[in-house]
C-alpha positions in Angstrom: 0.0 0.0 0.0 2.7 2.5 1.0 5.0 1.3 -1.8 2.7 2.9 -4.3 3.2 6.4 -2.7 6.8 6.3 -1.4 8.6 3.9 -3.9 7.8 6.2 -6.8 10.7 8.1 -8.2 8.4 11.2 -8.1 8.5 11.2 -4.3 12.3 11.1 -4.3 12.4 13.8 -6.9 10.0 16.0 -5.0 12.0 15.6 -1.8 15.2 16.6 -3.6 13.4 19.6 -5.3 12.1 20.7 -1.9 15.6 20.5 -0.5 17.1 22.5 -3.4 14.4 25.2 -3.3 14.7 25.3 0.5 18.5 26.0 0.2 18.0 28.7 -2.4 15.2 30.4 -0.4 17.3 30.1 2.8 20.5 31.6 1.5 19.2 34.0 -1.1 15.9 35.5 0.2 16.2 38.9 -1.5 17.0 37.3 -4.9 14.1 34.8 -4.4 11.6 37.5 -3.7 12.8 39.6 -6.6 12.7 36.7 -9.0 9.2 35.8 -7.8 7.9 39.3 -8.5 9.6 39.4 -11.9 8.1 36.0 -12.8 4.7 37.1 -11.7 5.0 40.4 -13.7 6.2 38.5 -16.7 3.2 36.1 -16.5 0.8 39.0 -16.1 2.4 40.8 -19.0 2.2 37.8 -21.3 -1.4 37.2 -20.4 -2.2 40.9 -20.9 -0.6 40.9 -24.3 -2.6 37.9 -25.4 -5.9 39.6 -24.3 -4.9 42.9 -26.0 -4.1 41.0 -29.2 -7.5 39.3 -29.1 -9.2 42.6 -28.5 -7.4 44.2 -31.5 -8.2 41.3 -33.8 -11.9 41.4 -32.8 -12.0 45.2 -33.3 -10.5 44.8 -36.8 -13.0 42.1 -37.6 -15.8 44.5 -36.6 -16.8 42.7 -33.4 -17.0 44.3 -30.0 -14.6 42.8 -27.4 -14.5 45.3 -24.6 -14.1 42.5 -22.1 -10.8 41.5 -23.7 -9.6 45.1 -23.5 -10.5 45.5 -19.8 -8.9 42.2 -18.8 -5.8 43.0 -20.9 -5.5 46.4 -19.2 -6.1 45.0 -15.7 -3.3 42.4 -16.2 -1.0 45.1 -17.7 -1.6 47.1 -14.5 -0.9 44.0 -12.4 2.4 43.5 -14.3 3.4 47.1 -13.5 2.3 46.7 -9.9 4.4 43.5 -9.6 7.5 45.4 -10.6 6.8 48.6 -8.6 5.0 47.1 -5.6 7.1 44.1 -5.0 7.2 44.6 -1.2 3.4 44.5 -1.0 3.3 41.3 -3.1 6.0 39.7 -1.0 4.0 40.3 2.1 1.6 37.7 0.8 4.3 35.1 0.3 4.2 33.8 3.9 0.4 33.3 3.8 0.4 31.4 0.5 3.5 29.4 1.5 2.0 28.6 4.9 -1.2 27.4 3.2 0.8 25.2 0.8 2.8 23.6 3.7 -0.4 23.2 5.6 -2.1 21.4 2.7 1.1 19.2 2.3 1.0 18.2 5.9 -2.7 17.6 6.1 -2.5 15.5 2.9 0.1 13.2 4.5 -1.7 12.7 7.8 -4.1 10.0 6.4 -1.1 8.0 5.2 0.5 8.2 8.6 -2.7 7.1 10.3 -3.1 4.2 7.8 0.5 3.2 8.6 -0.2 3.3 12.3 -3.4 1.2 11.8 -1.5 -1.3 9.7 1.4 -1.5 12.1 3.9 -0.4 9.4 7.4 0.5 10.4 7.1 3.6 8.2 4.7 5.2 10.7 7.2 7.4 12.6 9.0 8.9 9.5 5.7 9.3 7.7 4.2 11.1 10.8 7.2 13.4 10.9 6.8 14.0 7.2 3.2 15.1 7.9 3.7 17.1 11.1 6.8 19.1 10.2 5.1 21.0 7.2 1.8 21.1 9.2 3.4 22.9 12.2 5.6 25.1 10.0 2.6 26.1 7.9 0.5 27.0 10.9 3.4 29.2 12.2 3.7 30.9 8.9 -0.1 31.6 8.6 -0.3 33.2 12.1 1.9 36.2 11.0 1.7 36.5 7.2 2.7 40.2 7.1 6.0 39.9 9.0 9.4 40.6 7.7 9.6 39.2 4.1 13.2 38.4 4.2 12.9 36.4 7.4 9.8 34.6 6.1 11.5 33.6 2.8 14.4 32.2 4.8 11.8 30.4 7.1 10.1 29.0 4.0 13.5 27.8 2.8 14.2 26.1 6.1 10.6 24.6 6.0 11.1 23.2 2.5 14.5 21.9 3.4 13.2 20.1 6.5 10.1 18.8 4.6 12.4 17.5 1.8 14.7 15.9 4.4 11.8 14.2 6.1 10.3 13.0 2.8 13.7 11.8 1.6 14.3 9.9 4.9 10.8 8.3 4.6 11.4 7.3 1.0 14.8 5.8 1.8 13.5 4.0 4.9 10.5 2.6 3.2 12.6 1.3 0.3 15.0 -0.3 2.8 12.1 -2.0 4.5 10.8 -3.3 1.1 7.5 -1.3 1.3 
């Protein structure tokens, strides 16, 4: 039963990805925040451009497409805001990250409970793999507008610990033949 979840190479890959992202967030919080805002701005700008092109094509074809224009302009404004108002956007990173960690931890709890009920030796590492992101997510949600730099580092540490727990669980489960 647990072999399906933990023996997959995706679980190992995800654990290593969490650890790598955690290290980047931990040691380069300013760069991470800036790159995040730039990526968000780029995505909004691309989406805006697509909507504005659709609006222009509709206008040339003699159709009204004011919705496309409005959405295109709103996303263009969002792109500008992402570049100029990066500090405001980064204040939401702890809340969103905390929610993601919370979902990750809650999603693993049923697996830990099943392992306990089945008497599996994977219970303890699986429980740690569920509780660490759960507790860290709750902590991050309680003060979402704190200092962005510290929160990004905390997110990095959280991802690193979550990845280490997942990696330990994967390796332990594989060594037990589960």
